[in-house]
C-alpha positions as CSV (number, residue, x, y, z in Angstrom):
1,M,62.7,180.3,108.0
2,S,59.8,180.6,110.8
3,R,59.9,178.0,113.8
4,V,56.2,176.3,112.7
5,T,58.3,175.7,109.1
6,L,60.9,174.5,110.1
7,W,58.6,171.4,112.6
8,R,57.2,170.6,109.4
9,S,60.1,170.3,107.8
10,V,61.2,168.1,110.4
11,V,58.3,166.3,110.9
12,L,58.3,165.0,107.3
13,A,61.5,164.2,107.2
14,S,61.0,161.6,110.0
15,M,58.2,160.5,108.3
16,T,59.2,159.6,105.2
17,L,62.3,157.9,107.5
18,L,59.8,155.7,109.2
19,S,57.9,155.0,105.9
20,L,61.0,153.5,104.1
21,V,62.4,151.4,107.8
22,A,58.2,150.5,107.1
23,C,58.8,149.7,103.8
24,D,62.3,147.6,104.2
25,I,60.7,145.7,107.1
26,T,57.5,144.7,104.7
27,T,59.5,143.5,102.1
28,A,62.4,142.4,103.8
29,P,63.0,138.2,102.8
30,G,62.0,136.0,106.0
31,R,63.8,133.0,106.8
32,P,62.5,129.8,103.5
33,T,62.6,126.6,104.2
34,P,66.0,125.7,103.2
35,T,66.1,123.1,99.5
36,S,68.0,120.5,98.6
37,T,69.5,120.2,95.4
38,P,69.1,117.0,93.9
39,I,72.2,114.9,94.2
40,P,72.8,112.7,91.2
41,T,72.5,109.2,91.8
42,A,74.8,106.9,89.7
43,P,73.3,104.5,87.6
44,K,72.1,100.8,87.2
45,K,75.7,98.9,86.3
46,S,75.0,95.1,85.7
47,I,77.8,93.3,85.8
48,V,78.8,90.2,84.4
49,F,82.3,88.1,85.9
50,C,83.7,85.3,83.7
51,A,86.7,83.7,86.3
52,D,88.5,80.7,83.7
53,E,88.3,77.3,86.0
54,T,91.0,75.6,83.0
55,G,94.4,74.5,83.4
56,S,96.0,76.9,81.3
57,Y,94.9,79.2,83.6
58,P,96.3,78.2,87.2
59,E,94.3,78.8,90.0
60,R,97.0,80.1,93.0
61,T,98.5,82.6,90.5
62,Y,95.7,83.6,88.6
63,F,92.2,82.3,89.7
64,R,92.1,82.9,93.0
65,P,93.8,86.6,93.1
66,A,90.7,87.3,90.1
67,V,88.6,86.5,92.3
68,N,89.3,88.2,95.4
69,K,89.7,91.2,93.9
70,M,86.3,91.0,91.7
71,A,85.0,90.1,95.3
72,D,87.0,93.6,97.1
73,W,85.1,95.5,93.9
74,I,81.6,94.2,94.2
75,E,81.9,95.2,98.0
76,K,83.5,99.2,97.1
77,L,79.8,99.4,95.1
78,V,77.7,99.3,98.2
79,Q,77.9,103.6,98.5
80,P,75.7,105.7,98.7
81,A,73.4,108.4,95.6
82,Q,73.9,104.5,93.6
83,D,70.7,103.1,91.4
84,G,72.1,99.6,92.4
85,T,74.1,96.7,91.6
86,L,73.7,93.3,89.4
87,I,76.5,91.1,89.3
88,Y,76.1,87.3,87.9
89,I,78.8,84.9,88.2
90,R,80.3,82.4,86.0
91,W,82.7,80.1,84.8
92,I,84.9,79.4,81.5
93,N,85.6,75.9,80.9
94,F,84.7,73.5,77.7
95,N,80.9,74.4,78.2
96,S,81.3,78.4,79.4
97,Y,77.7,79.2,77.9
98,S,76.0,76.2,80.1
99,D,73.6,76.8,82.8
100,Q,76.1,74.6,84.1
101,S,78.5,77.6,84.3
102,Q,76.8,79.7,86.5
103,A,78.6,79.4,89.3
104,L,76.5,81.8,92.1
105,A,73.4,83.1,91.9
106,P,72.8,87.1,91.6
107,I,74.7,89.1,93.9
108,E,72.3,92.8,93.8
109,I,73.7,96.1,95.5
110,P,70.3,97.6,96.5
111,A,69.7,101.4,94.8
112,I,70.6,103.6,98.3
113,E,69.5,106.9,98.4
114,P,72.1,110.1,98.2
115,Y,72.7,112.5,101.1
116,P,71.3,115.4,101.7
117,A,73.0,118.3,99.9
118,A,74.3,119.9,102.8
119,L,72.1,123.3,104.8
120,T,73.0,126.4,103.6
121,P,73.6,128.8,106.0
122,L,70.5,131.5,105.7
123,P,70.4,135.3,105.9
124,S,69.5,136.7,109.9
125,P,65.9,137.8,110.4
126,Q,65.7,141.9,111.0
127,P,66.6,142.7,114.6
128,F,63.5,144.4,114.7
129,R,61.3,141.9,113.8
130,P,60.6,139.0,116.3
131,D,58.0,137.1,114.4
132,Q,61.4,136.4,111.5
133,R,63.2,135.5,114.6
134,A,61.1,133.3,116.1
135,T,60.4,131.9,113.0
136,A,63.4,131.3,111.2
137,T,64.1,129.9,114.5
138,I,61.1,127.3,113.9
139,G,62.1,126.3,110.4
140,T,66.0,126.0,110.9
141,Q,65.3,123.6,113.8
142,Q,62.4,121.3,111.9
143,T,65.0,121.5,108.9
144,K,68.3,120.9,110.7
145,T,66.1,117.3,112.5
146,A,64.8,116.2,108.9
147,Y,68.3,117.0,107.4
148,D,69.7,114.4,110.6
149,D,66.9,111.8,110.0
150,T,67.6,111.2,106.5
151,R,71.9,110.8,106.7
152,K,70.7,108.4,109.8
153,R,68.3,106.6,107.2
154,V,71.6,106.5,104.5
155,D,73.4,105.4,106.5
156,N,71.7,102.8,108.2
157,G,70.7,101.3,104.4
158,V,74.7,101.6,103.4
159,S,75.6,99.6,107.1
160,Q,72.9,96.9,106.7
161,T,72.8,96.4,102.5
162,R,77.3,96.4,102.7
163,L,76.7,93.6,106.1
164,D,74.2,91.6,103.3
165,I,76.7,91.7,100.7
166,H,79.7,90.9,102.6
167,Q,78.5,88.1,103.0
168,K,77.2,87.1,99.4
169,V,80.8,87.7,98.3
170,A,82.2,85.3,100.6
171,G,81.1,83.2,98.3
172,L,82.6,84.3,95.2
173,R,85.9,83.9,97.6
174,Q,85.5,80.8,98.3
175,L,84.5,79.5,94.6
176,P,85.6,77.0,94.0
177,Y,88.3,75.6,90.6
178,R,87.3,73.0,89.3
179,S,90.2,72.4,86.3
180,L,87.8,71.5,83.8
181,G,89.9,72.1,80.1
182,P,89.7,72.4,77.0
183,S,88.3,76.6,76.7
184,D,85.4,77.9,74.9
185,I,86.3,81.9,75.8
186,W,82.8,82.6,73.8
187,G,80.7,81.3,75.9
188,C,81.2,83.6,78.0
189,P,80.3,86.6,75.5
190,Q,78.0,84.9,74.1
191,R,76.0,84.1,77.1
192,A,76.7,87.6,78.1
193,T,74.6,88.7,75.1
194,E,71.7,87.9,76.3
195,L,71.6,88.5,80.2
196,F,72.4,91.8,78.9
197,Q,69.7,92.1,76.4
198,A,67.2,93.9,78.2
199,V,69.4,96.1,80.9
200,K,69.8,99.9,81.0
201,G,72.8,101.4,82.2
202,A,76.3,100.3,82.7
203,K,77.1,97.4,81.3
204,Y,80.2,95.5,82.2
205,L,82.0,92.4,81.1
206,V,84.9,91.6,83.2
207,I,86.8,87.7,82.3
208,A,89.9,86.8,84.1
209,S,91.5,84.8,81.4
210,D,94.1,84.1,79.7
211,M,91.4,84.8,76.5
212,E,93.5,81.2,74.7
213,I,90.8,79.4,72.6
214,V,91.6,75.9,73.2
215,G,88.0,73.0,71.4
216,P,84.6,74.1,70.7
217,Q,83.2,77.5,71.3
218,Q,79.8,78.9,72.1
219,R,79.6,81.5,69.5
220,V,76.2,82.1,67.5
221,E,75.6,85.7,67.6
222,V,77.7,88.0,70.3
223,H,75.9,91.7,71.1
224,L,77.6,93.4,73.6
225,D,77.0,97.5,72.6
226,G,77.6,100.0,74.7
227,V,80.0,97.0,76.6
228,K,82.6,97.8,78.7
229,V,84.9,94.8,78.4
230,I,87.3,94.0,80.7
231,V,90.2,91.2,80.8
232,I,91.8,91.2,84.1
233,D,94.6,89.2,85.9
234,Y,95.3,88.5,81.6
235,K,97.8,85.2,81.6
236,C,100.3,86.4,78.2
237,D,103.5,84.9,78.1
238,S,105.4,86.4,75.4
239,A,105.3,89.2,72.8
240,F,104.1,87.4,70.4
241,E,101.4,85.8,72.2
242,C,100.2,88.6,73.3
243,S,100.4,90.5,71.2
244,S,98.2,88.4,68.8
245,K,95.7,87.2,71.2
246,T,94.7,90.8,72.3
247,K,94.6,91.6,68.8
248,Y,92.8,89.0,68.0
249,W,90.3,91.0,70.8
250,N,90.0,93.2,70.2
251,T,88.9,93.6,66.7
252,E,85.8,90.7,67.5
253,L,84.7,92.0,70.6
254,G,84.9,95.7,68.7
255,K,82.9,94.3,65.7
256,A,80.1,93.2,68.4
257,G,79.8,96.2,69.8
258,A,81.5,96.5,72.5
259,A,82.2,99.8,74.0
260,S,85.8,99.2,74.6
261,V,88.2,96.4,75.2
262,T,90.3,96.9,77.8
263,F,93.6,94.2,79.5
264,Y,94.7,94.9,82.1
265,S,98.1,92.4,83.6
266,P,98.1,90.6,87.4
267,D,100.1,93.3,88.9
268,Q,97.6,96.3,87.0
269,T,94.6,94.3,88.8
270,T,95.5,94.9,92.3
271,A,96.8,97.7,91.7
272,I,93.3,99.3,90.3
273,D,90.9,100.4,93.8
274,Q,87.8,100.7,92.2
275,L,86.6,98.7,88.2
276,F,83.6,100.3,88.1
277,S,83.7,103.9,89.2
């Protein structure tokens, strides 16, 4: 091979290599701004809580522990990534349907946005492209700042809401027990029917009671479609009584459309960290 031919081959090979490198530089991906995957939020919740203040449901051993446990659960609902909760607080007494059986003004937990998704490291820019490196550095700093600002905003919202709800549930913890009998148990789900009527999202009817029907019952048309009914601190003194009452309420509330009916004894209630998960 002549020197000219050899020189031409070397030049051609060098040009080909440079072309490939240039192509790689041109097509190498830059440092795009990271995009966070949206974090789903928990759906809005509506809760009706009825606490039995009749003589058959003693204050110290049943009513007060149930009320305090409910207050604990409400406070723990204040978390990021949730669409808000509205809680109605009512008594069970001789006329549980009555306006006078509204024990407190409704407690509302506002919606709180989710934390931003964790930042994902991006590919390093090509070392021979200082313009890419500069752009990547600026983009990363901007993204990190936006991420930190969002976390701070969420944290501030959670802290302020927790303080507000803590003050509001103080009224629930101090809810009077007036020992007003007899027991209009049905007045509670009857009123809940109306409160849930225009509500979307998750629905809970929580009852603290012995579920013992005594006296006139305010029952017309109870509709609990999709509602989770939960009886907490369930007072039940004998095997026959428990079996009879539990079967009755499971059947009747099921006919009213309840999505589920669950009974928790005092010990079981105490062990539940969060009822509305």
